[in-house]
Each structure stands twice: as structure tokens, then as C-alpha cells.
C-alpha positions as CSV (number, residue, x, y, z in Angstrom):
1,X,174.6,-65.2,121.4
2,X,174.7,-69.3,121.1
3,X,177.9,-70.9,122.2
4,X,179.3,-74.0,119.9
5,X,180.2,-76.6,122.1
6,X,182.9,-78.9,119.9
7,X,184.1,-82.3,120.9
8,X,186.3,-82.7,123.6
9,X,189.7,-85.0,123.4
10,X,188.5,-87.7,125.4
11,X,184.6,-88.0,123.6
12,X,186.7,-88.3,120.5
13,X,188.8,-91.0,121.5
14,X,186.0,-92.9,122.8
15,X,184.7,-92.4,119.6
16,X,187.6,-93.7,118.2
17,X,188.1,-96.6,120.2
18,X,184.5,-97.8,120.1
19,X,185.0,-97.5,115.6
20,X,188.1,-99.6,116.1
21,X,186.2,-102.3,118.1
22,X,183.8,-102.5,115.9
23,X,186.0,-102.4,112.7
24,X,187.9,-105.4,114.9
25,X,184.4,-107.2,114.9
26,X,183.1,-106.6,111.9
27,X,186.0,-107.4,109.2
28,X,186.4,-110.6,110.5
29,X,182.6,-111.3,109.9
30,X,183.3,-109.4,106.0
31,X,186.5,-111.6,105.6
32,X,184.1,-115.1,106.3
33,X,181.8,-113.8,104.2
34,X,183.7,-113.6,101.1
35,X,184.9,-116.0,101.7
36,X,181.9,-118.2,101.6
37,X,181.2,-117.0,98.3
38,X,184.1,-117.6,97.1
39,X,183.4,-121.5,98.6
40,X,180.0,-121.3,96.8
41,X,181.2,-120.4,93.6
42,X,183.9,-122.8,93.8
43,X,181.2,-125.6,94.8
44,X,178.8,-124.6,91.5
45,X,182.9,-125.1,89.5
46,X,183.4,-128.5,90.5
47,X,179.6,-128.8,89.9
48,X,179.9,-128.2,86.3
49,X,183.0,-130.2,86.3
50,X,181.2,-133.0,87.3
51,X,178.7,-132.4,84.6
52,X,181.8,-132.3,81.9
53,X,182.3,-135.7,83.5
54,X,179.5,-137.6,82.9
55,X,179.0,-135.7,79.7
56,X,182.2,-137.3,78.3
57,X,181.4,-140.9,80.4
58,X,178.2,-140.8,77.6
59,X,180.0,-139.6,74.4
60,X,183.0,-141.9,75.2
61,X,180.7,-145.2,76.1
62,X,181.5,-145.2,79.6
63,X,185.4,-144.7,79.8
64,X,187.0,-142.0,81.1
65,X,189.5,-139.7,79.1
66,X,193.2,-140.4,79.2
67,X,195.8,-137.8,81.6
68,X,197.7,-136.5,78.6
69,X,197.2,-137.4,74.7
70,X,199.9,-136.8,72.7
71,X,199.3,-134.5,69.6
72,X,202.7,-133.6,67.9
73,X,205.4,-134.0,70.8
74,X,206.4,-131.9,72.6
75,X,202.8,-131.1,72.4
76,X,200.8,-132.4,75.1
77,X,196.6,-132.8,75.2
78,X,195.2,-133.2,78.9
79,X,192.2,-134.2,80.6
80,X,191.3,-130.7,81.8
81,X,191.4,-130.3,77.7
82,X,189.0,-133.6,76.7
83,X,186.7,-132.2,78.9
84,X,186.4,-128.5,78.1
85,X,184.1,-128.6,75.0
86,X,181.4,-129.8,77.9
87,X,182.2,-126.6,80.0
88,X,183.1,-123.5,77.4
89,X,184.3,-121.8,80.4
90,X,188.3,-122.3,81.2
91,X,187.1,-120.1,84.0
92,X,185.3,-122.7,85.6
93,X,188.6,-124.8,86.2
94,X,189.6,-121.6,88.4
95,X,188.6,-121.5,92.4
96,X,187.7,-117.9,93.4
97,X,189.6,-118.3,96.1
98,X,193.1,-118.5,94.2
99,X,192.0,-118.6,90.3
100,X,195.6,-118.3,89.3
101,X,196.4,-121.2,91.5
102,X,199.1,-123.3,89.3
103,X,199.8,-123.1,85.6
104,X,199.3,-125.4,83.7
105,X,202.6,-124.6,81.6
106,X,205.1,-123.3,82.9
107,X,204.5,-126.8,86.1
108,X,205.3,-128.8,83.0
109,X,208.7,-126.4,83.2
110,X,209.3,-126.4,87.0
111,X,209.2,-129.9,87.0
112,X,211.4,-130.6,84.5
113,X,208.7,-132.2,82.0
114,X,209.7,-132.2,78.1
115,X,206.2,-131.0,77.4
116,X,204.4,-128.1,76.3
117,X,200.1,-127.9,76.5
118,X,198.7,-127.9,73.7
119,X,194.9,-127.2,74.8
120,X,193.2,-124.1,75.6
121,X,194.0,-123.2,79.4
122,X,196.6,-121.7,81.4
123,X,195.4,-121.7,84.8
124,X,194.1,-124.5,87.0
125,X,193.0,-124.9,90.8
126,X,191.3,-128.4,90.5
127,X,193.6,-131.6,90.8
128,X,192.5,-134.8,88.8
129,X,192.3,-138.3,90.2
130,X,194.8,-139.6,88.4
131,X,193.5,-143.0,89.2
132,X,190.8,-142.3,86.9
133,X,192.3,-141.0,83.9
134,X,195.1,-143.7,83.4
135,X,197.3,-143.0,80.3
136,X,195.9,-146.0,78.3
137,X,197.6,-149.2,77.1
138,X,199.0,-147.5,73.9
139,X,200.0,-144.0,75.2
140,X,203.8,-143.5,74.8
141,X,204.6,-141.0,76.9
142,X,202.5,-141.2,80.2
143,X,201.8,-144.9,82.1
144,X,199.9,-147.3,80.3
145,X,196.9,-148.8,82.5
146,X,194.2,-149.3,80.4
147,X,191.1,-146.0,80.8
148,X,188.8,-146.7,83.4
149,X,185.2,-147.6,83.2
150,X,182.0,-146.5,84.7
151,X,180.7,-149.8,85.4
152,X,183.9,-151.1,87.2
153,X,183.3,-148.1,90.1
154,X,181.0,-149.8,93.2
155,X,180.7,-146.9,94.8
156,X,180.2,-143.6,92.0
157,X,179.1,-141.6,94.5
158,X,181.7,-142.1,97.1
159,X,184.5,-141.9,94.2
160,X,186.4,-138.6,93.8
161,X,187.8,-137.5,89.9
162,X,188.7,-133.6,91.1
163,X,189.3,-131.7,94.2
164,X,190.5,-128.7,95.2
165,X,194.5,-128.8,95.5
166,X,197.8,-128.1,94.5
167,X,199.6,-130.4,92.1
168,X,203.8,-131.0,92.6
169,X,206.2,-132.7,90.7
170,X,205.8,-135.6,93.1
171,X,202.8,-136.0,91.0
172,X,201.5,-135.7,94.4
173,X,197.6,-134.4,95.1
174,X,197.7,-133.4,98.2
175,X,194.2,-131.3,99.7
176,X,196.5,-128.4,100.7
177,X,199.4,-126.6,99.7
178,X,203.1,-128.7,100.1
179,X,205.5,-125.4,99.4
180,X,206.7,-128.0,96.7
181,X,208.0,-126.1,93.9
182,X,205.4,-123.6,94.4
183,X,207.6,-120.3,94.0
184,X,206.6,-117.8,97.0
185,X,205.5,-120.3,99.2
186,X,205.9,-120.8,102.8
187,X,205.4,-124.1,103.4
188,X,202.2,-125.7,104.1
189,X,199.0,-124.1,103.9
190,X,195.9,-124.8,105.3
191,X,193.1,-126.6,102.3
192,X,191.3,-123.7,100.0
193,X,188.1,-123.7,101.9
194,X,187.4,-123.4,106.1
195,X,189.5,-126.3,106.5
196,X,188.4,-127.9,103.7
197,X,187.9,-128.5,99.9
198,X,185.2,-129.3,97.3
199,X,184.9,-132.1,95.7
200,X,183.2,-133.7,92.0
201,X,182.6,-137.1,92.4
202,X,182.2,-139.5,89.4
203,X,178.3,-139.4,89.4
204,X,178.8,-136.3,88.4
205,X,177.6,-134.8,91.9
206,X,180.4,-132.5,94.0
207,X,180.0,-131.8,98.1
208,X,182.3,-129.6,100.3
209,X,185.0,-132.0,102.1
210,X,186.0,-131.8,106.1
211,X,189.4,-132.1,106.4
212,X,191.4,-131.4,110.2
213,X,195.1,-130.6,111.0
214,X,197.5,-133.5,112.1
215,X,199.9,-132.2,114.8
216,X,203.3,-133.0,112.2
217,X,201.5,-129.9,110.4
218,X,199.7,-131.9,107.3
219,X,196.0,-131.4,106.6
220,X,194.0,-135.2,106.3
221,X,190.6,-135.6,105.0
222,X,188.2,-136.4,107.6
223,X,185.5,-139.3,107.1
224,X,184.3,-141.0,104.7
225,X,186.4,-143.6,102.3
226,X,189.5,-141.4,102.3
227,X,189.5,-140.9,106.0
228,X,192.9,-140.0,107.9
229,X,194.3,-139.7,104.2
230,X,196.1,-136.2,102.7
231,X,194.9,-136.6,99.4
232,X,191.5,-137.3,97.6
233,X,193.5,-139.6,95.1
234,X,192.6,-143.8,94.2
235,X,189.8,-145.6,94.0
236,X,187.3,-146.8,96.2
237,X,187.0,-150.4,96.7
238,X,184.1,-152.9,96.8
239,X,184.0,-152.3,100.9
240,X,183.8,-149.0,100.5
241,X,186.9,-148.1,101.6
242,X,190.2,-146.5,100.2
243,X,191.9,-149.3,98.2
244,X,195.2,-147.6,96.1
245,X,195.5,-147.4,92.7
246,X,195.5,-151.2,91.4
């Protein structure tokens, strides 16, 4: 007669402990792998946006589009919409890590703006550099700075046009979620991808930009012309450094 021997309680507990240890080791690795894939997908999106900006420039004598176009007020057509014909997929405007980061129409309501979108997209995850997309001198609803021309940029490869971030009602464009007017937000959150953001530049290329955290909890750009700033908004001047937004 063959005697069958089962596991003892100690053996079962040892096996469970080993499985728990392996899970504790592997789950963060899996999470990092998923985020790495989303980060790569986001970089691809920003690259496509950069290509769309370049094609727009070619069609409009190297002038960047303006930020809001009045149609039949209160409807407005945005600079996001202006680039969509060159992308043909509204999903490119959303980061895989936060595909419903912000609702364009809801943002107008939250900020008390008397507009509604006439465009073809709903969600967006990338901030525009509003110093690049001015209002135009005849625009009755936004700032009336002249449209920006590509030839005026001394360093196109360093000049940002779009980047990961969340727009708030102060029309700040930080590289992190400030918690301002974002429902459900508990306050400052780190930049979207491994303590950094993906950035599109005026010459059409995109790359990952590292950030660092300040003692007060804010995140700032680490390196490059925007070093030490909490946003990639504004111009790169003749010296190759941040020059504000004249």
C-alpha cells in the first residue's frame, strides 16, 4: 500500500511566503514596464504633434497658428483643432498614462470662460506653449500679440511647442498637476513619466525632459534653457536661455 504524504502547515506557509516575496519584487517591475510602454507611446504622440506643427508651418508661410479662433461666438476653434487635419486622430492629443487628463469643454466651464469648443476633440493631455501660439493682432477674444514666425526663433531645436502637463485656470502650464481646479486632485502630483515629461520642439523633434523636485513640493525642469522653471512655457532667446514671453 502506497502512503501519500501531504504538505505540512510549515511547508505551506514557506511556499506562501516565497510567493509573496516574489510578488513584491515583480509587481513593481511590471508596473515600471507598463509605464515605460506608456511613456514610449506618449513620446510617439508628441513626435506626431511635432510633425503636424511642421506641416502647418509649411502651409502657412512658416507662421504658427493662433491659440483661439472665433467662429460663431461663443464657439471657438482652438490651436489643437488647427493641427488635427495633419494628425487625423484625436487620440494623439491624449497621453496613454492619462488619456482623460482634461476635458477641453469642461475646462472652459471650470474657469468661467464664456466659450464652448467648436472643434472635433474632447480630451487633451498636452499643454501648448502659449507664447508660441499668440492671439493675432485682430483677434477680439484673446491677447493681440502678432502671430509667431518660425524665422524669429534663434534656437528652434530648443524651443518648446507642446509638452506633458495640466492647464489650470490661471493659464499656467506647469509640468505637474498643481491641483488647481482639477476635480478629485489632492494637490501637487509628480510629472507624468518617471519624474519627467515628453516635449515637442519647434523643429519637429520630441524628447524626454527630466525634472527635479524642490523642497516646497513643486517640480521644475532639470537642465536645458528652461532649467529651474516649473513650466516649459516661454521663448528661448538669443543667448540660448529662457527669455520670457515678450
